[in-house]
N, C-alpha and C positions, 0 to 999 in steps of 0.2 A: 418290559418296563424300562430295562437298561437302555435300549435303543431310544426310547422316548426321551429319557433324561439326557442321553448323549446328544441327540438331535437338538434338544432345547439349548444345551450348553454351546453347540456349534452355531446355532442360529443367533444366540446372544453375542457370541463372538463376532459374527459377521455384522451384526447391527452395530456394535461398538466400533468395529473397523470402519464401516461406512460413515458413522457419526464423526469419527476422527478425521476421516478424509474430507468430509464437507466442512468441518471446522477449519482445517488446514487451508482449504481453498479460500474460505472467507477471510482468513488472516492475511493470505497472500494478496487477495484483491484489495484489502485495506491498506497494506504496506505499499502496493503500487500506486494507489490513489494519493497517499501521503507523499510518495517520492515525486509524483507528477506535481502536486501542489507546491512542494518545496522548490522544485526546478523552476516552475513558473515565478514564485516569489523571488527567487535569486536573480532570475533574468530581469524581472521588473525593477528590482533594487539596482541592479547594474545600470539598467537604462536610465533610471532616475539620476543616478550619480553622473553618468555620461551627459545627460541633458543639463544638469546643474553646472558641470564643468564647461559646457559650451556657453551657457549663459554668462558665466564669469569672463570667459575668454572674449565674448562679444562685448561686454561691458567695458573691458579693459582696453579694447581696441587692438588686441594682439592678432 
């Protein structure tokens, strides 16, 4: 009986370990997606500022 209880505890520990690993992977995937979207947004904002600056330059004839 002690072996059965011990095995159940070890199996439960493995299950918790696997669940934590999967959760960590999901968090990492989410963080990577957020980082990609943030980088894209920053690039797009920079491009918009550059384009606006060029339009002002063109209007002023410089």
